[in-house]
C-alpha positions as CSV (number, residue, x, y, z in Angstrom):
1,M,5.4,7.5,-17.5
2,A,2.6,9.1,-15.4
3,L,0.1,8.3,-18.1
4,L,1.1,4.7,-18.1
5,L,0.8,4.5,-14.3
6,A,-2.6,6.1,-14.4
7,T,-3.8,3.7,-17.1
8,L,-2.5,0.7,-15.1
9,R,-4.1,2.0,-12.0
10,V,-7.5,2.5,-13.8
11,L,-7.3,-1.0,-15.4
12,L,-6.4,-2.7,-12.1
13,G,-9.0,-0.8,-10.2
14,G,-11.7,-1.6,-12.8
15,F,-10.7,-5.3,-12.7
16,F,-11.0,-5.4,-9.0
17,V,-14.3,-3.5,-9.0
18,L,-15.7,-6.1,-11.5
19,T,-14.4,-9.1,-9.6
20,G,-15.7,-7.7,-6.3
21,A,-19.1,-7.0,-7.8
22,A,-19.2,-10.6,-9.2
23,K,-18.6,-12.0,-5.7
24,L,-21.4,-9.8,-4.3
25,S,-24.1,-10.1,-6.9
26,E,-25.7,-13.0,-8.7
27,Q,-27.1,-10.7,-11.3
28,I,-23.8,-10.1,-13.0
29,S,-23.4,-13.8,-13.9
30,A,-25.4,-16.5,-12.3
31,P,-23.0,-19.4,-13.3
32,V,-20.0,-17.5,-12.1
33,S,-21.8,-16.7,-8.8
34,E,-22.5,-20.4,-8.2
35,Q,-18.9,-21.3,-9.0
36,M,-17.7,-18.7,-6.6
37,K,-19.9,-20.1,-3.8
38,A,-18.4,-23.5,-4.3
39,L,-14.9,-22.1,-4.4
40,F,-15.4,-20.2,-1.2
41,V,-16.5,-23.3,0.6
42,Q,-13.1,-24.8,-0.3
43,F,-11.3,-21.5,0.5
44,A,-12.9,-21.4,4.0
45,E,-11.4,-24.9,4.7
46,V,-7.8,-23.6,4.2
47,F,-8.3,-20.1,5.7
48,P,-4.9,-19.0,7.1
49,L,-6.4,-18.2,10.6
50,K,-7.8,-21.7,10.9
51,V,-4.6,-22.6,12.8
52,F,-5.7,-20.3,15.5
53,G,-9.2,-21.8,15.6
54,Y,-11.0,-19.3,13.4
55,Q,-12.8,-20.6,10.3
56,P,-15.1,-18.1,8.5
57,D,-18.5,-18.9,7.1
58,P,-18.0,-19.3,3.3
59,M,-20.8,-16.9,2.4
60,S,-19.5,-14.1,4.7
61,Y,-16.0,-14.8,3.6
62,Q,-17.0,-14.3,0.0
63,A,-19.0,-11.2,0.8
64,T,-16.0,-9.7,2.8
65,V,-13.6,-10.4,0.0
66,G,-16.1,-9.0,-2.6
67,W,-16.6,-5.8,-0.6
68,L,-12.8,-5.4,0.0
69,E,-12.1,-5.8,-3.7
70,L,-14.9,-3.5,-4.8
71,L,-14.0,-0.7,-2.4
72,A,-10.3,-1.0,-2.8
73,G,-10.7,-1.0,-6.6
74,L,-12.8,2.1,-6.5
75,L,-10.2,3.8,-4.2
76,L,-7.4,2.7,-6.5
77,V,-9.1,4.6,-9.4
78,L,-10.8,7.5,-7.6
79,G,-9.1,8.0,-4.3
80,S,-6.5,10.5,-3.1
81,P,-2.9,9.4,-3.4
82,I,-2.7,8.2,0.1
83,L,-5.9,6.2,-0.3
84,Q,-4.6,4.8,-3.6
85,E,-1.5,3.5,-1.7
86,I,-3.6,2.0,1.1
87,S,-5.9,0.3,-1.5
88,N,-2.8,-1.0,-3.4
89,L,-1.5,-2.5,-0.1
90,L,-4.9,-4.0,0.7
91,L,-5.2,-5.6,-2.8
92,T,-1.6,-6.8,-2.6
93,L,-2.4,-8.6,0.7
94,L,-5.6,-10.0,-0.8
95,M,-3.6,-11.4,-3.8
96,I,-1.0,-12.9,-1.4
97,G,-3.9,-14.5,0.5
98,A,-5.4,-15.8,-2.8
99,I,-2.1,-17.4,-3.8
100,F,-1.6,-18.9,-0.4
101,T,-5.2,-20.4,-0.6
102,L,-4.6,-21.8,-4.0
103,V,-1.3,-23.4,-2.9
104,S,-2.9,-24.9,0.1
105,L,-5.6,-26.4,-2.1
106,N,-2.9,-27.9,-4.4
107,E,-4.6,-26.2,-7.4
108,S,-3.0,-26.4,-10.9
109,L,-0.6,-23.6,-11.9
110,S,-3.1,-22.3,-14.4
111,T,-5.4,-21.2,-11.6
112,Y,-2.6,-19.2,-10.0
113,I,-2.0,-17.1,-13.1
114,P,-4.7,-14.4,-12.5
115,A,-3.6,-13.9,-8.9
116,I,0.1,-13.8,-9.8
117,V,-0.5,-11.4,-12.7
118,C,-2.5,-9.1,-10.4
119,L,0.0,-9.3,-7.6
120,S,2.8,-8.5,-10.1
121,L,1.0,-5.5,-11.5
122,L,0.1,-4.2,-8.0
123,I,3.8,-4.5,-7.0
124,L,4.9,-2.8,-10.2
125,L,2.4,0.0,-9.7
126,D,3.6,0.5,-6.1
127,T,7.3,0.3,-7.1
128,C,6.9,2.8,-10.0
129,H,4.9,5.2,-7.7
130,F,7.7,5.0,-5.1
131,A,10.4,5.5,-7.7
132,A,8.5,8.6,-9.1
133,Q,8.2,10.0,-5.6
134,T,11.9,9.5,-4.8
135,Q,13.0,10.9,-8.2
136,D,11.0,14.1,-7.6
137,G,12.5,14.5,-4.2
138,P,10.4,15.4,-1.1
139,D,12.4,18.5,-0.2
140,P,13.3,21.1,-2.8
141,Q,16.2,22.3,-0.6
142,G,17.8,18.8,-0.7
143,G,16.8,17.8,2.9
144,R,18.4,20.9,4.5
145,L,16.7,23.5,6.7
146,Q,17.8,27.1,6.9
147,V,18.5,28.3,10.4
148,H,18.1,32.0,10.8
149,S,19.3,33.9,13.8
150,R,19.5,37.7,14.6
151,N,23.1,37.6,13.7
152,P,23.4,37.4,9.8
153,E,27.0,36.0,10.0
154,S,25.7,32.9,12.0
155,R,23.1,31.9,9.5
156,R,23.8,28.5,8.0
157,S,22.2,25.5,6.5
158,L,21.6,22.5,8.8
159,P,20.6,19.0,8.0
160,F,16.9,18.2,8.2
161,G,15.7,17.5,11.7
162,T,18.4,19.6,13.5
163,M,18.0,22.6,15.7
164,P,20.6,24.8,17.3
165,L,21.3,24.0,21.0
166,S,21.0,27.7,21.8
167,Q,21.6,31.0,20.1
168,Q,24.7,31.6,22.2
169,E,26.5,28.5,21.0
170,H,28.3,28.9,17.7
171,S,30.7,26.0,18.2
172,G,28.9,23.9,15.7
173,A,27.0,21.7,18.2
174,H,23.4,21.1,17.3
175,R,20.6,19.0,18.6
176,L,19.3,16.4,16.2
177,Y,15.6,15.4,16.5
178,H,14.5,12.1,15.2
179,P,11.6,12.8,12.9
180,V,9.3,10.2,14.5
181,I,10.5,9.7,18.0
182,R,11.5,13.3,18.7
183,T,14.4,12.5,21.0
184,P,17.2,15.0,21.0
185,R,20.9,14.1,20.5
186,A,23.7,16.5,20.3
187,I,25.8,16.3,17.1
188,Q,28.7,18.3,15.6
189,C,28.0,20.0,12.2
């Protein structure tokens, strides 16, 4: 499974590197570059933020999308796991934007297919990565922390994020700390 995910990640990353480079350079394919310029003029007309009064220059829009695809594709292949997740999210948002643009232009269904396939593969990659992480389990102790005190009889296992109210209390009341907000709340264990 890991080999399949790595292969999918490399193929998707390579595809986005090539498409990003094609948007940035005329030397890869001059006819494709001219076609891209014409398309981005249309894409700029239906840009989602046009509702708020912002319409990008078609050439800068093309360059921005090209650089984002190129860099995110490279990070998808070569980046650390967190950078791979960020690039996957960025590419997913780009593909959602591409589908929105094509729908806004009333293009035929055959023009949606590359964006839909890429979006589906990116979501599949993200879902499989998430499933693999949850299957491995983040905590080898099953999400429980060992609380040690000086008294060996009072040692016990507490749920993750809990701390004893004090060393004198042995009634089972503990303080639960939210992992993000860090607000205490007394609970009974």
